[in-house]
C-alpha positions as CSV (number, residue, x, y, z in Angstrom):
1,M,-74.5,-33.8,-35.0
2,K,-78.0,-34.4,-33.7
3,S,-80.6,-31.6,-33.1
4,I,-80.6,-30.3,-29.5
5,T,-83.6,-28.0,-29.8
6,P,-85.9,-30.5,-27.9
7,Q,-83.7,-30.1,-24.8
8,I,-84.3,-26.3,-24.9
9,I,-88.0,-26.7,-25.3
10,N,-88.3,-29.1,-22.4
11,S,-86.3,-26.8,-20.1
12,V,-88.2,-23.6,-21.0
13,L,-91.8,-25.0,-20.9
14,P,-92.1,-24.3,-17.2
15,A,-91.3,-20.7,-17.8
16,L,-93.9,-20.5,-20.6
17,A,-96.5,-22.0,-18.2
18,A,-95.7,-19.4,-15.6
19,T,-96.1,-16.6,-18.2
20,L,-99.5,-17.8,-19.3
21,A,-100.6,-18.0,-15.7
22,V,-99.8,-14.4,-15.2
23,L,-101.7,-13.5,-18.3
24,L,-104.8,-15.5,-17.4
25,S,-104.9,-13.8,-14.0
26,W,-105.1,-10.3,-15.5
27,P,-108.1,-8.4,-14.1
28,A,-111.3,-8.9,-16.0
29,G,-113.7,-6.3,-17.2
30,L,-111.3,-4.2,-19.1
31,Q,-112.0,-3.2,-22.8
32,A,-110.1,-5.7,-25.0
33,A,-107.8,-4.7,-27.8
34,T,-109.6,-5.3,-31.1
35,P,-108.4,-7.1,-34.1
36,A,-108.4,-3.8,-35.9
37,E,-106.0,-2.3,-33.3
38,R,-103.7,-5.3,-33.6
39,G,-103.8,-5.0,-37.4
40,Q,-103.0,-1.3,-37.2
41,W,-100.0,-2.0,-35.0
42,M,-98.7,-4.8,-37.2
43,A,-99.0,-2.6,-40.3
44,S,-97.0,0.2,-38.5
45,M,-94.3,-2.2,-37.5
46,G,-94.0,-3.7,-40.9
47,A,-93.9,-0.4,-42.8
48,S,-91.3,1.0,-40.4
49,G,-89.0,-2.0,-40.5
50,L,-89.3,-2.6,-36.8
51,R,-90.9,-6.0,-37.3
52,R,-87.9,-7.1,-39.3
53,F,-85.6,-5.7,-36.7
54,Y,-87.3,-7.5,-33.9
55,A,-87.3,-10.9,-35.8
56,S,-83.8,-10.7,-37.1
57,G,-80.9,-12.3,-35.2
58,S,-78.3,-11.9,-37.9
59,D,-76.6,-8.9,-36.3
60,L,-76.0,-10.7,-33.0
61,G,-75.1,-13.8,-35.0
62,E,-72.3,-11.9,-36.9
63,M,-71.0,-10.5,-33.6
64,V,-70.7,-14.0,-32.0
65,N,-69.3,-15.5,-35.2
66,R,-66.7,-12.7,-35.4
67,A,-65.7,-13.4,-31.8
68,V,-65.4,-17.1,-32.4
69,S,-63.2,-16.4,-35.5
70,Y,-60.9,-14.3,-33.5
71,Q,-60.7,-16.7,-30.6
72,T,-60.0,-19.7,-32.9
73,A,-57.4,-17.8,-35.0
74,Q,-55.5,-16.8,-31.8
75,R,-55.5,-20.4,-30.4
76,V,-54.3,-21.8,-33.8
77,F,-51.7,-19.1,-34.1
78,N,-50.3,-19.8,-30.6
79,Q,-50.3,-23.6,-31.3
80,Q,-48.3,-23.1,-34.5
81,Q,-45.7,-21.0,-32.8
82,A,-44.4,-24.2,-31.2
83,N,-42.4,-24.8,-34.4
84,P,-40.6,-21.6,-35.2
85,E,-39.4,-22.9,-38.6
86,T,-43.0,-23.3,-40.0
87,A,-44.9,-20.8,-37.7
88,P,-46.8,-18.2,-39.7
89,S,-46.7,-14.5,-38.9
90,A,-49.8,-12.8,-37.6
91,Q,-50.3,-11.2,-41.0
92,D,-50.7,-14.7,-42.5
93,M,-53.6,-15.8,-40.4
94,R,-57.0,-16.2,-42.0
95,S,-60.5,-17.1,-41.0
96,R,-62.9,-18.7,-43.5
97,S,-66.2,-20.0,-42.3
98,D,-69.6,-21.1,-43.7
99,T,-72.8,-20.9,-41.6
100,W,-76.5,-21.7,-42.0
101,V,-79.6,-20.6,-40.1
102,M,-83.2,-21.8,-40.0
103,Q,-85.5,-19.7,-37.9
104,S,-89.2,-19.3,-37.2
105,D,-90.6,-16.2,-35.3
106,S,-94.2,-15.7,-34.3
107,L,-96.4,-13.2,-32.4
108,I,-99.6,-14.7,-30.9
109,P,-102.3,-12.4,-29.4
110,V,-103.0,-13.1,-25.7
111,A,-104.5,-11.4,-22.7
112,D,-107.8,-10.5,-24.2
113,S,-108.8,-8.3,-21.3
114,V,-106.0,-5.8,-21.8
115,A,-106.8,-2.5,-23.6
116,R,-103.7,-2.5,-25.8
117,P,-102.4,-5.4,-27.8
118,V,-100.3,-8.0,-26.0
119,F,-98.5,-10.8,-27.8
120,L,-96.8,-14.0,-26.8
121,R,-93.5,-14.1,-28.8
122,T,-91.9,-17.4,-29.7
123,L,-88.6,-17.8,-31.7
124,V,-87.0,-21.1,-32.6
125,R,-83.6,-20.9,-34.3
126,L,-81.2,-23.7,-35.5
127,A,-77.8,-22.6,-36.6
128,G,-74.5,-24.3,-37.7
129,R,-71.0,-23.1,-38.3
130,D,-68.1,-24.8,-40.1
131,E,-64.6,-23.5,-40.2
132,E,-62.8,-26.2,-42.2
133,G,-60.1,-28.0,-40.2
134,R,-60.8,-25.9,-37.1
135,V,-64.3,-26.0,-35.7
136,D,-67.7,-27.5,-36.5
137,S,-70.5,-26.3,-34.2
138,R,-74.2,-26.1,-33.6
139,N,-76.1,-23.4,-31.7
140,D,-79.8,-23.8,-31.2
141,R,-81.9,-21.2,-29.5
142,L,-85.5,-20.7,-28.1
143,D,-86.9,-17.3,-27.1
144,L,-90.2,-16.9,-25.2
145,G,-91.5,-13.5,-24.3
146,L,-94.3,-11.0,-23.9
147,L,-94.7,-8.0,-26.3
148,Y,-96.8,-5.0,-25.3
149,A,-97.9,-2.3,-27.7
150,P,-98.6,0.8,-25.7
151,S,-99.5,2.7,-29.0
152,A,-99.8,1.9,-32.7
153,D,-96.3,3.1,-33.2
154,S,-94.3,1.4,-30.4
155,F,-93.6,-1.8,-28.5
156,V,-91.7,-3.1,-25.5
157,S,-90.9,-6.8,-25.0
158,V,-89.4,-8.8,-22.2
159,G,-88.6,-12.5,-22.3
160,I,-86.1,-15.3,-21.7
161,A,-83.8,-17.0,-24.1
162,G,-82.2,-20.4,-24.0
163,E,-79.2,-21.7,-26.1
164,I,-77.5,-25.0,-26.4
165,T,-74.0,-25.1,-27.9
166,D,-72.3,-28.2,-29.3
167,A,-68.9,-27.7,-30.9
168,D,-66.3,-30.2,-32.2
169,I,-62.8,-28.8,-32.3
170,Y,-60.3,-30.1,-34.9
171,Y,-57.1,-28.0,-34.5
172,V,-56.9,-30.1,-31.3
173,T,-59.0,-33.2,-30.7
174,G,-61.7,-31.9,-28.4
175,H,-65.2,-30.6,-27.9
176,T,-67.3,-28.0,-26.0
177,R,-70.8,-28.5,-24.8
178,G,-73.1,-26.3,-22.7
179,K,-76.3,-24.4,-22.1
180,A,-77.0,-20.7,-21.8
181,W,-80.0,-18.9,-20.2
182,G,-81.0,-15.3,-19.6
183,P,-83.3,-12.4,-20.1
184,R,-83.9,-10.4,-23.3
185,F,-85.4,-6.9,-23.6
186,D,-86.5,-5.2,-26.9
187,A,-88.2,-1.9,-27.6
188,G,-89.1,0.1,-30.7
189,L,-90.6,3.4,-31.6
190,V,-91.8,4.9,-35.0
191,L,-90.7,8.5,-35.1
192,G,-92.6,9.5,-38.3
193,P,-93.4,8.4,-41.8
194,V,-89.6,7.7,-42.5
195,W,-87.7,7.1,-39.3
196,A,-87.9,4.6,-36.5
197,V,-85.6,3.4,-33.7
198,G,-85.2,0.0,-32.1
199,M,-83.0,-1.5,-29.3
200,R,-82.2,-5.0,-28.0
201,A,-80.4,-6.1,-24.9
202,D,-79.4,-9.7,-24.0
203,Y,-77.8,-11.2,-21.0
204,L,-76.9,-14.9,-21.3
205,Q,-75.2,-17.1,-18.7
206,F,-73.4,-20.1,-20.2
207,D,-72.4,-23.2,-18.3
208,G,-70.7,-26.1,-19.9
209,D,-67.6,-28.3,-20.2
210,N,-64.6,-28.6,-22.5
211,A,-62.4,-31.6,-23.2
212,V,-59.3,-31.9,-25.3
213,T,-57.1,-34.9,-25.9
214,V,-53.3,-34.3,-26.3
215,P,-50.6,-36.8,-27.1
216,T,-48.1,-37.7,-24.4
217,G,-45.2,-40.2,-24.1
218,R,-47.6,-42.6,-22.4
219,G,-50.4,-42.2,-25.0
220,P,-53.3,-39.8,-25.4
221,L,-54.3,-37.7,-22.4
222,T,-57.8,-36.2,-22.0
223,I,-57.9,-32.9,-20.1
224,T,-61.3,-31.6,-19.0
225,R,-62.5,-28.3,-17.5
226,D,-65.7,-26.4,-16.7
227,V,-66.7,-23.4,-18.9
228,E,-68.7,-20.5,-17.4
229,T,-69.3,-17.3,-19.3
230,R,-71.6,-14.3,-19.1
231,R,-72.5,-12.6,-22.4
232,R,-73.9,-9.1,-22.6
233,Y,-75.2,-7.8,-25.9
234,L,-76.6,-4.3,-26.7
235,Q,-77.9,-3.1,-30.1
236,I,-79.4,0.3,-31.0
237,D,-80.6,1.0,-34.5
238,A,-82.0,4.0,-36.3
239,M,-83.7,3.0,-39.5
240,A,-85.3,4.9,-42.4
241,R,-87.7,3.6,-45.1
242,F,-88.4,5.3,-48.4
243,S,-91.0,4.5,-51.1
244,Q,-91.9,6.2,-54.3
245,S,-94.1,8.6,-52.3
246,T,-91.0,10.0,-50.5
247,L,-88.4,9.4,-53.3
248,P,-90.2,9.7,-56.6
249,W,-87.3,8.2,-58.6
250,L,-87.8,4.8,-56.9
251,P,-89.5,2.2,-59.0
252,A,-93.2,1.6,-58.2
253,G,-93.6,-0.9,-55.4
254,S,-90.0,-0.8,-54.3
255,V,-88.8,0.1,-50.8
256,L,-85.3,1.6,-49.9
257,S,-84.2,1.1,-46.3
258,W,-81.3,2.7,-44.6
259,S,-80.2,1.2,-41.3
260,N,-77.6,2.6,-38.9
261,S,-76.5,0.5,-36.0
262,F,-74.4,0.4,-32.8
263,R,-73.6,-3.0,-31.4
264,H,-71.6,-4.1,-28.3
265,L,-70.7,-7.6,-27.2
266,H,-69.1,-8.1,-23.8
267,T,-68.2,-11.6,-22.6
268,T,-66.9,-12.3,-19.1
269,I,-65.1,-15.7,-18.6
270,E,-65.0,-17.3,-15.1
271,P,-61.4,-18.3,-14.3
272,T,-61.2,-22.1,-13.9
273,R,-58.7,-24.9,-13.4
274,N,-58.6,-28.0,-15.6
275,S,-58.4,-31.6,-14.5
276,L,-54.7,-31.3,-14.0
277,G,-55.1,-28.5,-11.6
278,Q,-53.7,-25.9,-14.0
279,L,-55.3,-22.4,-14.3
280,V,-56.7,-22.2,-17.8
281,A,-55.4,-19.3,-20.0
282,E,-58.0,-17.7,-22.3
283,P,-57.0,-16.3,-25.7
284,F,-57.8,-12.7,-24.8
285,G,-58.0,-12.9,-21.0
286,Y,-61.1,-13.1,-19.0
287,R,-63.0,-10.2,-20.5
288,E,-63.7,-9.9,-24.2
289,R,-65.1,-6.8,-25.8
290,L,-66.3,-6.0,-29.3
291,S,-68.1,-2.8,-30.4
292,L,-68.9,-1.6,-33.9
293,V,-70.9,0.8,-35.9
294,S,-72.5,0.1,-39.2
295,T,-74.5,1.7,-41.9
296,G,-76.3,-0.1,-44.8
297,L,-78.9,0.1,-47.6
298,N,-81.5,-2.4,-48.6
299,L,-83.6,-2.3,-51.7
300,S,-86.6,-4.5,-52.2
301,Y,-88.6,-4.9,-55.4
302,P,-91.9,-6.8,-56.0
303,L,-92.0,-9.6,-58.6
304,G,-95.3,-9.4,-60.4
305,D,-98.5,-7.5,-59.5
306,N,-100.0,-9.8,-56.8
307,G,-97.5,-8.9,-54.1
308,R,-96.7,-12.5,-53.3
309,W,-93.1,-12.5,-54.3
310,S,-90.3,-10.0,-54.0
311,I,-86.5,-9.8,-54.1
312,Y,-84.1,-7.6,-52.3
313,G,-80.4,-6.8,-52.1
314,D,-78.4,-5.0,-49.4
315,V,-74.9,-3.7,-48.7
316,T,-73.6,-2.8,-45.3
317,L,-70.3,-1.2,-44.1
318,D,-69.2,-1.7,-40.5
319,Y,-66.2,-0.6,-38.4
320,E,-65.0,-2.0,-35.1
321,L,-64.7,0.9,-32.7
322,E,-63.3,-1.2,-29.9
323,T,-62.0,-4.8,-29.7
324,S,-59.9,-6.7,-27.2
325,M,-59.5,-9.5,-29.8
326,N,-57.2,-8.0,-32.4
327,H,-54.4,-10.5,-32.5
328,P,-53.5,-12.2,-34.8
329,I,-56.4,-10.9,-36.9
330,D,-56.7,-7.1,-36.8
331,D,-59.0,-6.1,-39.7
332,R,-61.6,-3.8,-38.3
333,T,-63.5,-2.8,-41.5
334,A,-66.0,-5.2,-43.1
335,V,-68.5,-5.2,-45.9
336,T,-71.6,-7.3,-46.0
337,L,-73.4,-8.1,-49.3
338,G,-76.7,-9.9,-49.2
339,S,-79.6,-10.9,-51.4
340,G,-82.9,-12.7,-50.8
341,L,-86.2,-14.0,-52.1
342,V,-89.4,-13.4,-50.1
343,R,-92.7,-15.3,-50.4
344,Q,-95.6,-13.5,-48.8
345,L,-98.0,-16.2,-47.6
346,A,-100.7,-14.0,-46.1
347,R,-100.8,-10.8,-44.0
348,G,-98.3,-11.2,-41.3
349,K,-96.9,-14.4,-42.7
350,R,-93.9,-14.7,-44.9
351,V,-90.8,-16.9,-45.7
352,Q,-87.5,-15.6,-47.0
353,L,-84.4,-17.3,-48.3
354,E,-81.2,-15.1,-47.9
355,F,-77.5,-15.4,-48.7
356,Q,-75.0,-13.1,-47.1
357,R,-71.3,-12.6,-47.6
358,Y,-69.3,-11.0,-44.8
359,Q,-65.9,-9.8,-46.1
360,H,-63.2,-7.9,-44.2
361,T,-61.4,-5.4,-46.3
362,Q,-57.9,-6.8,-45.7
363,D,-59.2,-10.3,-46.5
364,T,-58.2,-11.8,-43.2
365,R,-61.7,-12.9,-42.4
366,S,-64.8,-13.9,-44.4
367,R,-68.1,-15.8,-43.8
368,N,-70.8,-17.1,-46.1
369,N,-74.2,-17.5,-44.6
370,L,-77.4,-19.1,-45.9
371,S,-80.7,-18.4,-44.0
372,L,-84.2,-19.6,-44.2
373,I,-86.5,-17.5,-42.0
374,A,-90.2,-17.7,-41.4
375,V,-92.2,-14.9,-39.8
376,V,-95.7,-16.2,-38.9
377,D,-97.9,-13.8,-36.9
378,F,-101.4,-14.6,-35.8
């Protein structure tokens, strides 16, 4: 499956040009933010965990992957009910998937005439998902935005995001292709030496097409339809960071992070008719909802004295407060285990390799994920 990121870049470049035009037209004569002020802000964001929160897309990725698992399981379950003698019960359904992510996130100083730091934010993400015998998909994403730091301990950011999805479906012979566009808003605030809060809101409008080929008495028949969805995502996190200065029993140089999160995913599907004129029935109707709360610990530890390498491990427990996608899989508690290796290239520049295991407690769903993430700030 070929890379589709160039299509996103070509489509979003006009928006980037408009953004830069606004910045260049900013009134002159104002005192510019100094490199020291930018450095102070970046240090505050890094120490509080807000820079990692802003760069990470794994929480949204898990919400979307979870929804896809539930949708696929419901379609496969309904398909298998056609043969009552071999049809499984709802309790027998399982979802097993493997995913990978490659991502680069950067902040670039712009608008030199503005008194407080302003950054151009760019994110490029490539992601793939394989659920053996069911779905093989790619989802590539590009984010462009402006981040403003009103103080050394806070930020607000607005931008646009573009995604292209390309999925091959194996439980029937078919595929889904499409693009999504929409705004993104982020904000963060350091509350003190330990606590910080962050929030993220996305709204993406997806337009694409779907085709499936089914056997008939006259041979294969391909049925097509348009796909239009509206995806809303909200995340609010409260995070705490502890070092040896706050918890003396911690090893020297290590950092213990405690993150508490609320996440909500709401997808609206536009009713449509297929090429046969039939109204398409969706697995869970035309509105899908998924809300959860989570709490987790992350412990990082330096390797050596030069600060270039470090390792970390984390464990997270989450519970689905609300879901409209609980059949045939209804397993609302999950544990996530993760570990990673970090290489600090320079101040504000690092690369990390991470493995995560998402495991629901009744073993009806699991996902393995491998991520390579670069954060390169200027």
